[in-house]
ROVO-818377 format. One line per field, with one value per residue (C-alpha): residue number from 1; x, y, z; residue in one letter. Coordinates in nm, 4 decimals, decimal comma, padded with zeros to 6 digits, m for minus. Example, Ala and Ser with C-alpha at 12.3 -4.5 7.8 and 13.67 -1.06 7.14 Angstrom:
num 1 | 2
east 01,2300 | 01,3670
north m00,4500 | m00,1060
up 00,7800 | 00,7140
residuo a | s
//
This chain:
num 1 | 2 | 3 | 4 | 5 | 6 | 7 | 8 | 9 | 10 | 11 | 12 | 13 | 14 | 15 | 16 | 17 | 18 | 19 | 20 | 21 | 22 | 23 | 24 | 25 | 26 | 27 | 28 | 29 | 30 | 31 | 32 | 33 | 34 | 35 | 36 | 37 | 38 | 39 | 40 | 41 | 42 | 43 | 44 | 45 | 46 | 47 | 48 | 49 | 50 | 51 | 52 | 53 | 54 | 55 | 56 | 57 | 58 | 59 | 60 | 61 | 62 | 63 | 64 | 65 | 66 | 67 | 68 | 69 | 70 | 71 | 72 | 73 | 74 | 75 | 76 | 77 | 78 | 79 | 80 | 81 | 82 | 83 | 84 | 85 | 86 | 87 | 88 | 89 | 90 | 91 | 92 | 93 | 94 | 95 | 96 | 97 | 98 | 99 | 100 | 101 | 102 | 103 | 104 | 105 | 106 | 107 | 108 | 109 | 110 | 111 | 112 | 113 | 114 | 115 | 116 | 117 | 118 | 119 | 120 | 121 | 122 | 123 | 124 | 125 | 126 | 127 | 128 | 129 | 130 | 131 | 132 | 133 | 134 | 135 | 136 | 137 | 138 | 139 | 140 | 141 | 142 | 143 | 144 | 145 | 146 | 147 | 148 | 149 | 150 | 151 | 152 | 153 | 154 | 155 | 156 | 157 | 158 | 159 | 160 | 161 | 162 | 163 | 164 | 165 | 166 | 167 | 168 | 169 | 170 | 171 | 172 | 173 | 174 | 175 | 176 | 177 | 178 | 179 | 180 | 181 | 182 | 183 | 184 | 185 | 186 | 187 | 188 | 189 | 190 | 191 | 192 | 193 | 194 | 195 | 196 | 197 | 198 | 199 | 200 | 201 | 202 | 203 | 204 | 205 | 206 | 207 | 208 | 209 | 210 | 211 | 212 | 213 | 214 | 215 | 216 | 217 | 218 | 219 | 220 | 221 | 222 | 223 | 224 | 225 | 226 | 227 | 228 | 229 | 230 | 231 | 232 | 233 | 234 | 235 | 236 | 237 | 238 | 239 | 240 | 241 | 242 | 243 | 244 | 245 | 246 | 247 | 248 | 249 | 250 | 251 | 252 | 253 | 254 | 255 | 256 | 257 | 258 | 259 | 260 | 261 | 262 | 263 | 264 | 265 | 266 | 267 | 268 | 269 | 270 | 271 | 272 | 273 | 274 | 275 | 276 | 277 | 278 | 279 | 280 | 281 | 282 | 283 | 284 | 285 | 286 | 287 | 288 | 289 | 290 | 291 | 292 | 293 | 294 | 295 | 296 | 297 | 298 | 299 | 300 | 301 | 302 | 303 | 304 | 305 | 306 | 307 | 308 | 309 | 310 | 311 | 312 | 313 | 314 | 315 | 316 | 317 | 318 | 319 | 320 | 321 | 322 | 323 | 324 | 325 | 326 | 327 | 328 | 329 | 330 | 331 | 332 | 333 | 334 | 335 | 336 | 337 | 338 | 339 | 340 | 341 | 342 | 343 | 344 | 345 | 346 | 347 | 348 | 349 | 350 | 351 | 352 | 353 | 354 | 355 | 356 | 357 | 358 | 359 | 360 | 361 | 362 | 363 | 364 | 365 | 366 | 367 | 368 | 369 | 370 | 371 | 372 | 373 | 374 | 375 | 376
east m01,0106 | m00,7239 | m00,5092 | m00,2031 | 00,0059 | m00,1948 | m00,1622 | m00,3071 | m00,0453 | m00,2234 | m00,0201 | m00,2557 | m00,1946 | 00,1344 | 00,0155 | 00,0185 | m00,2585 | m00,1568 | m00,3471 | m00,0177 | 00,2311 | 00,5352 | 00,8532 | 00,9759 | 00,6434 | 00,6187 | 00,9793 | 00,9282 | 00,6145 | 00,7847 | 01,1273 | 01,1025 | 01,0096 | 00,6847 | 00,8832 | 01,0658 | 00,7404 | 00,5851 | 00,8760 | 00,8471 | 00,4654 | 00,1513 | 00,0098 | m00,3471 | m00,4271 | m00,7256 | m00,8729 | m01,1353 | m01,2274 | m00,9160 | m00,6867 | m00,4800 | m00,5039 | m00,3143 | m00,2376 | m00,3523 | m00,0313 | m00,0401 | 00,2278 | 00,2605 | 00,0704 | 00,3179 | 00,0782 | m00,0951 | 00,0663 | m00,2397 | m00,4634 | m00,7931 | m01,1323 | m01,2475 | m00,9460 | m01,0308 | m01,3873 | m01,2552 | m01,0117 | m01,2875 | m01,5015 | m01,1943 | m01,1285 | m01,4870 | m01,4662 | m01,1328 | m01,2698 | m01,5486 | m01,2974 | m01,0732 | m01,3663 | m01,4502 | m01,0861 | m01,0613 | m01,3760 | m01,2279 | m00,8999 | m01,0805 | m01,2567 | m00,9227 | m00,7646 | m01,0499 | m01,0043 | m00,6279 | m00,6838 | m00,9412 | m00,6923 | m00,4220 | m00,6534 | m00,7737 | m00,4299 | m00,2912 | m00,6012 | m00,6728 | m01,0452 | m01,1954 | m01,4811 | m01,6063 | m01,9086 | m01,6864 | m01,4861 | m01,8087 | m01,9246 | m01,5973 | m01,6329 | m01,9897 | m01,8707 | m01,6213 | m01,9108 | m01,7458 | m01,9648 | m01,8372 | m02,0937 | m01,8527 | m01,5544 | m01,2196 | m00,8497 | m00,5292 | m00,2782 | 00,0626 | 00,2727 | 00,6364 | 00,8267 | 01,2025 | 01,4148 | 01,1277 | 01,1726 | 01,4431 | 01,5661 | 01,6726 | 02,0212 | 02,0284 | 02,0126 | 02,1710 | 02,0207 | 01,6952 | 01,5297 | 01,6258 | 01,4764 | 01,1482 | 01,1431 | 01,2209 | 00,9395 | 00,6948 | 00,7961 | 00,7436 | 00,4021 | 00,3020 | 00,4092 | 00,2119 | m00,0954 | m00,0784 | m00,0624 | m00,3618 | m00,5609 | m00,4818 | m00,6001 | m00,9054 | m01,0122 | m01,0187 | m01,1434 | m01,3936 | m01,4271 | m01,0877 | m00,9023 | m00,5284 | m00,2579 | 00,1051 | 00,2940 | 00,6610 | 00,7776 | 00,4736 | 00,1177 | m00,1442 | m00,4746 | m00,7941 | m00,9868 | m01,3449 | m01,4291 | m01,7175 | m01,5059 | m01,3841 | m01,0123 | m00,9350 | m01,1216 | m00,9803 | m00,6275 | m00,6860 | m00,8083 | m00,4970 | m00,2601 | m00,4170 | m00,3634 | 00,0078 | 00,1037 | m00,0452 | 00,1246 | 00,4643 | 00,4368 | 00,3697 | 00,6786 | 00,9275 | 01,0274 | 01,1404 | 01,3539 | 01,1677 | 01,1210 | 00,7699 | 00,6894 | 00,3262 | 00,1912 | m00,1716 | m00,3251 | m00,6304 | m00,9771 | m01,1701 | m01,5433 | m01,5084 | m01,3638 | m01,2199 | m00,9916 | m00,8263 | m00,5183 | m00,4633 | m00,4774 | m00,2269 | 00,0186 | m00,0143 | 00,0602 | 00,3680 | 00,4932 | 00,4629 | 00,6642 | 00,9411 | 00,9628 | 00,9718 | 01,2690 | 01,4401 | 01,3882 | 01,3348 | 00,9557 | 00,8949 | 00,5283 | 00,4535 | 00,1436 | 00,1769 | m00,1117 | m00,0405 | m00,2081 | 00,0570 | 00,3446 | 00,2971 | 00,5991 | 00,7543 | 00,5115 | 00,6824 | 01,0353 | 01,0026 | 00,9326 | 01,2670 | 01,5005 | 01,6971 | 01,7632 | 02,0969 | 01,9538 | 01,8839 | 02,2518 | 02,3178 | 02,0284 | 02,1248 | 02,4955 | 02,4324 | 02,2694 | 02,4597 | 02,7889 | 02,9904 | 02,8613 | 02,9308 | 03,2854 | 03,3412 | 03,2270 | 03,4581 | 03,7603 | 03,7053 | 03,5412 | 03,2291 | 02,8604 | 02,7030 | 02,4962 | 02,3522 | 02,2765 | 02,1042 | 01,8965 | 01,7909 | 01,6974 | 01,4778 | 01,3137 | 01,2252 | 01,0696 | 01,3751 | 01,3240 | 01,6696 | 01,5604 | 01,3904 | 01,6900 | 01,9376 | 01,7362 | 01,7300 | 02,1058 | 02,1756 | 02,3661 | 02,3265 | 02,0902 | 02,3739 | 02,5841 | 02,3008 | 02,2715 | 02,6460 | 02,6292 | 02,3271 | 02,5237 | 02,8242 | 02,6153 | 02,4724 | 02,8224 | 02,9593 | 02,6599 | 02,6696 | 02,2919 | 02,0453 | 01,8950 | 01,6168 | 01,4815 | 01,1628 | 01,2488 | 01,6029 | 01,4587 | 01,2218 | 01,4988 | 01,7375 | 01,4609 | 01,4016 | 01,7779 | 01,8159 | 01,5257 | 01,6590 | 02,0066 | 01,8728 | 01,6602 | 01,9553 | 02,1882 | 01,9397 | 01,9027 | 02,2816 | 02,3096 | 02,0310 | 02,1995 | 02,5351 | 02,3822 | 02,1993
north m03,6843 | m03,9319 | m03,7306 | m03,7918 | m03,6036 | m03,6259 | m03,4923 | m03,5458 | m03,5773 | m03,4737 | m03,6298 | m03,4904 | m03,1250 | m03,1882 | m03,0279 | m03,1051 | m03,0383 | m03,0771 | m03,0853 | m03,0885 | m02,8048 | m02,9461 | m02,8507 | m03,2056 | m03,3266 | m03,0296 | m03,0726 | m03,4437 | m03,3808 | m03,1118 | m03,2658 | m03,6460 | m03,8709 | m04,0669 | m04,3862 | m04,2337 | m04,0872 | m04,4346 | m04,5753 | m04,3076 | m04,2859 | m04,4862 | m04,4096 | m04,4809 | m04,4354 | m04,2244 | m04,3651 | m04,2656 | m04,5478 | m04,7460 | m04,4507 | m04,3170 | m03,9403 | m03,9097 | m04,0514 | m03,9848 | m03,9793 | m04,0626 | m04,0728 | m04,4339 | m04,5199 | m04,6185 | m04,8570 | m05,0157 | m05,0681 | m05,0297 | m04,8300 | m04,9453 | m04,9993 | m04,6464 | m04,5017 | m04,7049 | m04,5701 | m04,2144 | m04,2864 | m04,4227 | m04,1130 | m03,8947 | m04,0684 | m04,0082 | m03,6379 | m03,6005 | m03,7795 | m03,5197 | m03,2350 | m03,3988 | m03,4362 | m03,0679 | m02,9668 | m03,1729 | m03,0046 | m02,6623 | m02,7632 | m02,8559 | m02,5191 | m02,3380 | m02,5452 | m02,4531 | m02,0860 | m02,1082 | m02,2597 | m01,9874 | m01,7127 | m01,8674 | m01,8782 | m01,5227 | m01,3590 | m01,5479 | m01,4845 | m01,8532 | m01,8030 | m01,8050 | m01,5794 | m01,3700 | m01,5969 | m01,9015 | m01,7121 | m01,6174 | m01,9819 | m02,0928 | m01,8234 | m01,9389 | m02,3002 | m02,1714 | m01,9996 | m01,6623 | m01,3563 | m01,1346 | m00,8546 | m00,6040 | m00,4393 | m00,6075 | m00,5257 | m00,7303 | m00,6559 | m00,8262 | m00,8516 | m00,9426 | m01,0270 | m01,0214 | m01,2560 | m01,5042 | m01,8701 | m01,9039 | m01,5518 | m01,6708 | m01,8000 | m02,1747 | m02,3757 | m02,7186 | m02,8885 | m03,0617 | m02,9762 | m02,6092 | m02,6089 | m02,7354 | m02,4526 | m02,1900 | m02,3234 | m02,3076 | m01,9464 | m01,8572 | m02,0242 | m01,8291 | m01,4990 | m01,5675 | m01,6824 | m01,3727 | m01,1424 | m01,3149 | m01,2838 | m00,9108 | m00,8443 | m01,0685 | m00,8808 | m00,5562 | m00,6939 | m00,9715 | m01,2454 | m01,1711 | m01,4710 | m01,5229 | m01,7292 | m01,7884 | m01,7481 | m01,6949 | m01,5656 | m01,3356 | m01,3394 | m01,2403 | m01,1064 | m01,0456 | m00,7915 | m00,6822 | m00,3203 | m00,0799 | 00,2056 | 00,4905 | 00,5034 | 00,7626 | 00,5774 | 00,2443 | 00,3861 | 00,5279 | 00,1878 | 00,0212 | 00,2750 | 00,2154 | m00,1549 | m00,1170 | m00,0126 | m00,3315 | m00,5458 | m00,3824 | m00,4198 | m00,7905 | m00,8516 | m00,5997 | m00,8405 | m01,0845 | m00,8185 | m00,8651 | m00,6134 | m00,5763 | m00,4396 | m00,3830 | m00,3185 | m00,2563 | m00,2606 | m00,0739 | m00,1565 | m00,3613 | m00,3988 | m00,7251 | m01,0488 | m01,1242 | m00,8177 | m00,9060 | m01,0268 | m00,6619 | m00,5563 | m00,8315 | m00,7225 | m00,3622 | m00,4639 | m00,6586 | m00,3513 | m00,1508 | m00,4145 | m00,4138 | m00,0352 | m00,0155 | m00,2503 | m00,0472 | 00,3097 | 00,4923 | 00,5057 | 00,6245 | 00,5331 | 00,2052 | 00,1579 | 00,2352 | 00,2128 | 00,1627 | 00,4995 | 00,6632 | 00,5678 | 00,8646 | 00,9106 | 00,5883 | 00,4009 | 00,5557 | 00,5397 | 00,1697 | 00,0999 | 00,2452 | 00,1961 | m00,0891 | 00,0821 | 00,2270 | 00,5775 | 00,5858 | 00,5907 | 00,8669 | 01,0700 | 01,0561 | 01,0864 | 01,4090 | 01,5620 | 01,3937 | 01,2835 | 01,5839 | 01,5462 | 01,1712 | 01,2338 | 01,5126 | 01,2874 | 01,0072 | 01,2344 | 01,4304 | 01,1761 | 01,3931 | 01,2977 | 01,5790 | 01,3325 | 01,1963 | 01,5539 | 01,6229 | 01,3052 | 01,4116 | 01,7559 | 01,6033 | 01,3728 | 01,6835 | 01,8556 | 02,0816 | 02,2347 | 02,3340 | 02,3638 | 02,0217 | 01,8589 | 02,0173 | 01,8843 | 01,5321 | 01,5451 | 01,6952 | 01,9884 | 02,3656 | 02,5423 | 02,7683 | 02,4594 | 02,3225 | 02,6545 | 02,6484 | 02,2904 | 02,3765 | 02,6525 | 02,4235 | 02,1480 | 02,3939 | 02,5138 | 02,1591 | 02,0540 | 02,3832 | 02,4067 | 02,6503 | 02,4382 | 02,6933 | 02,6398 | 02,4230 | 02,2297 | 02,1594 | 02,0423 | 01,8071 | 01,6589 | 01,6136 | 01,4507 | 01,2032 | 01,1471 | 01,0649 | 00,8200 | 00,6504 | 00,6289 | 00,4514 | 00,2153 | 00,1355 | 00,0737 | m00,1696 | m00,3479 | m00,3849 | m00,5203 | m00,7700 | m00,8903 | m00,9190 | m01,1222 | m01,3423
up 01,3929 | 01,3562 | 01,5961 | 01,3762 | 01,1225 | 00,7987 | 00,4449 | 00,1010 | m00,1729 | m00,4951 | m00,7778 | m01,0459 | m00,9617 | m00,7756 | m00,4533 | m00,0817 | 00,1664 | 00,5311 | 00,8593 | 01,0501 | 01,0111 | 01,1920 | 01,0064 | 00,9530 | 00,8121 | 00,5718 | 00,4534 | 00,3925 | 00,1878 | m00,0246 | m00,0742 | m00,0517 | m00,3438 | m00,3200 | m00,2592 | 00,0389 | 00,1745 | 00,1581 | 00,3603 | 00,6294 | 00,6498 | 00,5807 | 00,2345 | 00,1213 | m00,2513 | m00,3611 | m00,6838 | m00,9387 | m01,1776 | m01,0801 | m01,1594 | m00,8690 | m00,8237 | m00,4983 | m00,1560 | 00,1985 | 00,4014 | 00,7732 | 01,0404 | 01,1585 | 01,4744 | 01,7430 | 01,9149 | 01,6160 | 01,2749 | 01,0525 | 01,2854 | 01,4371 | 01,2775 | 01,3692 | 01,1870 | 00,8761 | 00,8708 | 00,8928 | 00,6075 | 00,3824 | 00,4401 | 00,3819 | 00,0497 | m00,0646 | 00,0231 | m00,1573 | m00,4678 | m00,4897 | m00,4674 | m00,7316 | m00,9734 | m00,9253 | m00,9770 | m01,2958 | m01,4258 | m01,3457 | m01,5078 | m01,8287 | m01,8258 | m01,7767 | m02,0566 | m02,2916 | m02,2066 | m02,2713 | m02,6142 | m02,6817 | m02,5874 | m02,8061 | m03,1056 | m03,0400 | m03,0078 | m03,3085 | m03,5223 | m03,5854 | m03,6471 | m03,9951 | m03,8916 | m03,6027 | m03,5731 | m03,5153 | m03,2508 | m03,0730 | m03,0735 | m02,9134 | m02,6479 | m02,5814 | m02,5352 | m02,2782 | m02,0990 | m02,1615 | m02,2128 | m02,4989 | m02,4937 | m02,3383 | m02,5078 | m02,4470 | m02,4380 | m02,4197 | m02,1442 | m02,1385 | m01,8222 | m01,8752 | m01,5584 | m01,5992 | m01,3821 | m01,3592 | m01,4565 | m01,7243 | m01,6482 | m01,3033 | m01,2335 | m01,2895 | m00,9691 | m00,9989 | m00,6935 | m00,7799 | m00,4467 | m00,4872 | m00,8373 | m00,6959 | m00,4411 | m00,7105 | m00,9321 | m00,6423 | m00,5705 | m00,9379 | m00,9414 | m00,6294 | m00,7866 | m01,1055 | m00,9125 | m00,6917 | m00,9957 | m01,1509 | m00,8293 | m00,8009 | m01,1564 | m01,1288 | m00,8147 | m01,0154 | m01,3479 | m01,2969 | m01,5573 | m01,7177 | m01,8617 | m01,8758 | m02,0424 | m01,9434 | m02,2689 | m02,3568 | m02,0154 | m02,0045 | m01,8770 | m02,1341 | m01,9993 | m02,1918 | m01,9873 | m02,0306 | m01,9724 | m02,0204 | m01,8849 | m02,1015 | m02,1811 | m01,9095 | m01,6312 | m01,7481 | m01,7374 | m01,3906 | m01,2682 | m01,4089 | m01,2581 | m00,9164 | m00,9747 | m01,0541 | m00,7032 | m00,5599 | m00,8266 | m00,7764 | m00,3999 | m00,4411 | m00,6583 | m00,5129 | m00,2365 | m00,5073 | m00,6856 | m01,0130 | m01,2935 | m01,4321 | m01,7792 | m01,8796 | m02,2280 | m02,3234 | m02,6699 | m02,7923 | m02,6600 | m02,9182 | m02,9620 | m03,1583 | m03,0205 | m03,3646 | m03,3430 | m03,0136 | m03,2031 | m03,3016 | m02,9358 | m02,8483 | m03,1197 | m03,0028 | m02,6421 | m02,7587 | m02,9491 | m02,6269 | m02,4370 | m02,6982 | m02,7026 | m02,3237 | m02,3328 | m02,6049 | m02,4853 | m02,1594 | m02,1378 | m01,7818 | m01,7304 | m01,5541 | m01,7690 | m02,1384 | m02,3831 | m02,7501 | m02,8141 | m02,5919 | m02,8209 | m03,0545 | m03,2792 | m03,1500 | m03,3757 | m03,6771 | m03,5378 | m03,4666 | m03,8332 | m03,9411 | m03,6452 | m03,8077 | m04,1430 | m04,2587 | m04,2929 | m03,9201 | m03,8247 | m04,0753 | m03,9303 | m03,5633 | m03,6430 | m03,8368 | m03,5268 | m03,2423 | m03,3949 | m03,2752 | m02,9201 | m02,9109 | m03,0343 | m02,7786 | m02,4913 | m02,6072 | m02,6359 | m02,3132 | m02,0838 | m02,0436 | m02,0357 | m02,2338 | m02,4397 | m02,1159 | m02,0042 | m02,3361 | m02,3037 | m01,9525 | m02,0838 | m02,3542 | m02,1007 | m01,8966 | m02,1991 | m02,2510 | m01,9056 | m01,7755 | m01,4118 | m01,4062 | m01,5780 | m01,3339 | m01,0395 | m01,1822 | m01,2505 | m00,9044 | m01,0507 | m01,0104 | m01,2494 | m01,3722 | m01,4459 | m01,6580 | m01,8419 | m01,9129 | m02,0428 | m02,2565 | m02,4304 | m02,4667 | m02,6254 | m02,8775 | m02,9623 | m03,0094 | m03,2193 | m03,4120 | m03,3712 | m03,2166 | m02,9388 | m02,8868 | m03,2395 | m03,2222 | m03,5400 | m03,4152 | m03,0824 | m03,2636 | m03,4816 | m03,1894 | m02,9844 | m03,2690 | m03,3064 | m02,9342 | m02,9452 | m03,2599 | m03,1084 | m02,8000 | m03,0077 | m03,2331 | m02,9377 | m02,7844 | m03,1186 | m03,1540 | m02,8000 | m02,8722 | m03,1943 | m03,0175 | m02,7331 | m02,9803
residuo m | l | d | r | q | v | a | f | y | d | i | t | f | n | n | f | y | m | a | d | t | s | n | q | f | m | e | d | m | e | l | l | s | l | k | k | i | a | n | a | y | q | c | y | p | v | k | i | k | d | e | i | y | g | y | i | v | l | a | k | n | k | n | e | k | d | g | n | r | y | d | k | v | i | l | e | h | g | k | m | a | i | e | m | v | i | r | r | n | i | s | n | q | l | k | v | a | q | q | k | f | l | i | q | d | l | i | f | n | n | f | k | s | e | e | f | a | e | k | r | a | y | l | c | n | w | d | i | k | e | r | m | v | v | m | v | l | k | i | k | d | l | r | s | d | r | l | e | v | k | q | e | s | s | n | q | i | v | n | k | v | d | e | k | i | i | l | n | l | k | n | i | i | n | d | q | f | k | d | s | i | s | l | d | y | s | k | s | i | v | f | i | i | k | t | n | l | g | r | r | n | f | r | q | r | l | e | e | l | i | y | e | i | k | t | s | i | d | e | h | n | l | n | l | i | i | g | i | g | k | i | k | s | s | i | a | r | l | y | e | s | y | n | e | a | i | q | v | i | k | l | k | q | q | v | d | l | q | d | e | v | v | f | y | d | d | l | g | i | y | k | l | l | r | l | i | h | d | k | d | e | v | e | q | f | y | s | s | y | l | g | n | l | i | k | y | d | q | e | n | g | t | e | l | l | k | n | l | s | c | l | i | k | n | d | w | n | l | k | a | a | s | e | e | l | y | i | h | y | n | t | m | k | y | r | f | k | k | m | g | k | i | l | e | l | d | l | k | d | p | e | v | k | f | n | i | t | c | a | i | k | l | l | k | m | n | e | e | l | l | l | f | k | k | a | k
//
């Protein structure tokens, strides 16, 4: 209506809303300080109870410094409309803040009783009749995992990209699981999801969701790790589901778990191995089964341990392992016999297979732990 470049600079939520999309105007809004914007454009404060929440920014009229009376009427109506939107946004922000505090208290078990937890959920207008589960998304290379950028303007752009990625992920999940609530916590996004689906159907729904999530972050070269706890029927037990999801995340970082979506129930023997992977006996165990092979590889520059690990990953199937390693089946058969000879073990014996499988897993977990301690 003003027939000029116009924007609203929302200082409360640090956002810009523009009616003009010329490159220079957009760059000025995103990169210039408020003081410099005020020098280049006309700024009109938007107030609620004498507190400034933002500014309407207009390109200066070439013919008339302050605009005409008609322009001023339009501006006053624009301010009133923006005030209504700001009030609504503040109300929504308070609701989101309440939900975040609720999630924090739920996942850290800060409630004295289930009844008190239910009251808090009721105050947040959150229905808890359905069963719930905690899902944790950890995105590597996001935020502090990125390379540090020294220029202030570049930092602002990086932060905006990160915010867009997180918002996009939340929207994708909320489209599939209505009324879920989320919390950004410790370089992760924690979701509490309601579901009446059985475990199999719930898993299938999540696996369908992963493709869309991965597609949305692949262009940013990010690595996504997802962990899911057990489904709980009580809101007061969601902290258990959170801890289970975190255990999945840690194990996925430590060992080669191939599935994109891993439920805590899928961990199997890893649950037990994780309890002992930092004890002295662990090294003695895997060394007794793999020591000869490790030594042989070191002395001869071979990768038989890697071949053995690939074989285990393929359920001891020689043909499948040879295909993954891009070697001939007969070559794999030869290496299989050689590994058995070096280890002085019968690799066809089920009990030996089980022990070597455990030894490989413990070795990987221990190596990751040592790398972590060294980095720390």
